[in-house]
N, C-alpha and C positions, 0 to 999 in steps of 0.2 A: 185607235191609231196613236202613234207617238213613240218616243224613245224606248220606253219600257216594253211596248208591244213588239217593236222591231227586234229587241234582244230575245224575246220569247220565240218569235218566228225563226230567228237564226238558229237558236238551239234546237227547235223542232226539225229544221232542215238537216242539221248536223247529225241528229240522232235517228233520222229516218221516221219521225213521227208525222203521220198525216194530219193535216189541219184544214179547217174551212172557216170562213166568216159566217156569222149567223146573226139574225135580229136579236136584240136584247130580250124580247119576249120569249124566244126559244131558250135562251140561257136561264131565264127566271124559271121557266117550266122544268127544265132539266135539273136544276139545282134545288127544286122544291122549296123555294123561299130563302135558301141560304145565301149569304153574301158571296158573290163570285167575282166582283171587280172587273167584269168584262171578259174573263177567261174561265173556261171549264174543260176538264179532261175526262174522257171516258176510260175507266180502268177496269180490268178484269178483277172481280172480287176474289177469285180463287185460282190458284195455278191448276192447269189442266194436265191430266196424266193419261197414259194409255191403260187399257184394261189389265194387262199383265202386271203393271206397277201397282195397281190398286189391290190385286189379289195378293201380291207379295207383301205389300205394306200392311194389309189387314192381318196376315198371319204373324207378322213381326210386332204388331202393336201391343201395348200393355193390356188393352181391352180389345180382343180380336173380333171386332164387329165392324162391318161395313154397312152403311146406311144406303138403301136404294129407294129413291123417291119416284113413284109412278105418277107422273103428271101432276105433282103438287104445284099449285099456281101462285100461291101467296109468298112474296119475297120475305115477309116477316117470319112465316113458318119455316122456310128454308134456313134463314139465319139463326133462328132460335134452336132448331135441331142441330145445326152445325156446332153451335156453342156448347150444347150438352154433350154431343159426341166427342168433341175435342177435349173437354174438361175431364171426361171419364176415360180418355186414353184410346178412343176408337181410331180405326184405320182409314177413314175417308168416305167419300160420297160417290154414288153413281146416280146419274140423272139421265132422262131421255134427251137426245139432241133436239127434239122438237116437242112442242106442247108442254113446256116446263117453264117454271119461273125464271126470269132473267137474273143472273147472278151479278147484279150491279150494285149501286150504292145502297139501295134499300136493304138488300140481303146482307151486305157487308156491315151496315150499322147494327142490324138486328143480331148479327153473330158476335158483336163486340170484338172483332178482329180474328175470330176463330177461322173464318173462311180463308184468310190469307195463309193459314198454317195447315189447312187440310186440302190435299189435292183432290180434284174432282175429275171423274171420267164421264164424258158425255157419250152415252151409248146410242148408236143408230137404231139398235134393236135391243130393248131392255130384257126381253125374254131370253134371247141368245146369250146376253151377258150373264144372266143368272145361271144358265147352263154351264158356262165356263167356271163360275165359282163352285158349282156343285162338283164338277170334275176335279177340282183342286181340293176337295175335302170339306168345303163349307156346307152347313145346313142352311136352307133358305126358309126363313120364318116371316110370317106376315101378320099384320093386325087387321082384324075384321070385326064386324058386329054380328056375324053369324052366330045364332044361339047354340049351334052344334060345335063351335070352336072350343078349344081348351081354355079353361080358366087361367088367366095369366098369373094369378097369385099362387096357384098350386103347380104350375108347369115347371118342368126341368128345361132350362134353356141350353140348347146345344151350342157349344163353342168349338171352333170358330163359326160365326154365322153371318149371313146377310139378313138384315132386318128391313123388310119391305113395307113402306107406308104409302097409302093411296091418295088420290085426289080428294080435295076437301068436300066435294059434293057427291062424286060417283064412286069413291073408294078405289079399290084395286081392279084393274081390268081382268077379265076372265083368262086371257092368254098368259098373264103374269101369275095369277092365282094358281094355275095348273102347275107351276114350277115350285110351289111352296111345299116343303116337307112338313111344316107345322103351322097351323093357323091358331092365333091367340085372340082372345077377347078380354076386355077389362070389364068385369061385372060391376054393376051399379047397385047400391043399396037403397037408392031413391029413384023414383020415376024421373028420368032425364033423357034427353035426346041423345047427345053424344059429346065426346071431348073434342076439343080442337086437335088437329093432327100433331101439332108440336107438343101439346100436353100429353097426348097418348104415347107419342114416341119417347118423350122424356121418362114417362112412367115405366115403359117396357125396358128401356135402356138401364134405368136405375135398378129394376128387379134383376136383370141379367148381370149387371156389375156386382150386385150384392152376392149373388150365387157364385160368381166366378172367383170371389175373394174368400169364400168359405172353404 
């Protein structure tokens, strides 16, 4: 309460921004320890776009790749992947509307600002969204640990493409995997479990970008 708060509330009313009062403990938790001085705002970390815009943007991007995240849960992974995709010139993200990481402050921080520059489409049905990309000339490529998958270091990356990355524990769902034209694996030269999804995605995007520039 006070003069400063009254000014903030008046501005919210003028701009049509919804607000509510909350206990300080709620703000502390929401801001994860950052100083909030009694006020916090919930912002969308990424602009949302319809599917057609993502298809067109991917085709027009310097690096014609759209990243599809199949129920990736960790906001840090989403942010790191967005950062790599944006830096390489990619065309945006597609994520499921449900059962996906929240594109909030954690993802925004991990992306170092990239999420605010990459439009995101939230798909009600990710499988159908992939069908739409295929109809527009995209190849659908996914990362997997299947030993029968193609070695990513010797693969020819088809562009334009949608690169599908799966959930941190379960990988890609079978209904999504059926839409993939090419399945890739990153071979290990040492006995090791797996790479983090953000590391695997960055590796595959780097290989694709290197091929695309040759």
